C-alpha positions in Angstrom: -16.7 -14.9 -20.1 -13.5 -16.3 -18.6 -12.5 -16.5 -15.0 -9.5 -15.9 -12.9 -6.2 -17.5 -14.2 -5.4 -18.9 -10.7 -8.7 -20.1 -9.3 -11.1 -19.9 -12.3 -13.6 -17.8 -10.3 -15.4 -15.2 -12.3 -15.0 -11.6 -11.5 -17.8 -9.3 -10.3 -18.9 -7.5 -13.5 -19.6 -3.8 -13.3 -20.4 -0.9 -15.6 -18.5 2.4 -15.5 -19.5 5.3 -17.7 -21.4 3.0 -20.1 -18.5 0.6 -20.5 -18.9 -3.0 -19.1 -15.9 -4.6 -17.3 -15.5 -8.2 -16.2 -14.3 -7.4 -12.7 -10.9 -9.1 -13.1 -7.6 -7.3 -12.5 -4.7 -7.3 -14.9 -1.4 -8.4 -13.2 1.8 -9.2 -15.2 -0.1 -10.7 -18.1 -2.7 -12.5 -16.0 -6.3 -11.8 -15.2 -7.0 -12.2 -11.4 -9.9 -11.9 -9.1 -9.5 -9.6 -6.1 -8.6 -12.4 -3.5 -6.0 -13.8 -5.8 -4.6 -10.4 -6.6 -4.1 -9.6 -2.9 -2.5 -13.0 -2.3 0.0 -12.5 -5.2 0.7 -8.9 -3.9 1.4 -10.2 -0.4 3.7 -13.0 -1.7 5.6 -11.0 -4.4 5.3 -7.5 -3.1 4.1 -4.3 -4.8 6.5 -2.1 -6.8 6.0 1.6 -6.2 7.7 4.4 -8.1 8.8 7.0 -5.5 9.6 10.5 -6.8 11.1 12.7 -4.1 10.4 16.5 -4.2 14.1 17.2 -3.5 16.0 17.6 -6.7 19.1 15.8 -5.4 17.2 12.5 -4.8 16.6 10.5 -8.0 13.4 8.6 -8.5 13.6 5.0 -7.3 11.4 1.9 -7.2 10.3 0.7 -3.7 9.2 -3.0 -3.4 6.9 -3.5 -0.5 8.2 -7.1 0.2 11.9 -6.8 -0.5 12.5 -3.3 1.0 10.2 -3.5 4.0 13.0 -3.3 6.5 14.8 -0.5 4.7 12.2 2.2 5.1 13.1 5.1 7.2 10.9 8.1 7.7 12.5 11.5 8.5 10.4 13.8 10.6 11.4 17.4 11.1 12.1 18.4 14.7 9.3 20.9 14.7 6.8 18.2 13.9 8.0 15.6 16.4 5.8 14.9 19.4 2.8 17.0 18.3 0.4 14.1 18.6 1.3 13.3 22.2 2.1 9.6 21.6 5.7 10.0 22.5 5.2 12.3 25.5 5.5 11.0 29.0 2.3 10.5 30.8 1.5 13.3 33.2 0.9 12.3 36.8 -1.6 14.1 38.9 -0.3 15.7 42.0 -1.7 14.1 45.1 -3.1 16.4 47.8 -2.0 15.8 51.4 
């Protein structure tokens, strides 16, 4: 059994539906343990294929590292403010 390509640590083996796995993750031609996979993902970013449900917007690839500052989320007007986080705090009226 071989270990991680970066740190030589063996993976945590497991069995799923009768098939035995070595517990290492495939990443760009390498076999990595979980901690190394997360460190590589943090350093290089994760590529995500985004398919919009609107027919005018073509599918595109989002990179979590490179495009982190380009993300905008559009929220319809009828859904804004329903959770109360953006509402002004209500003050109690003081009795005199």
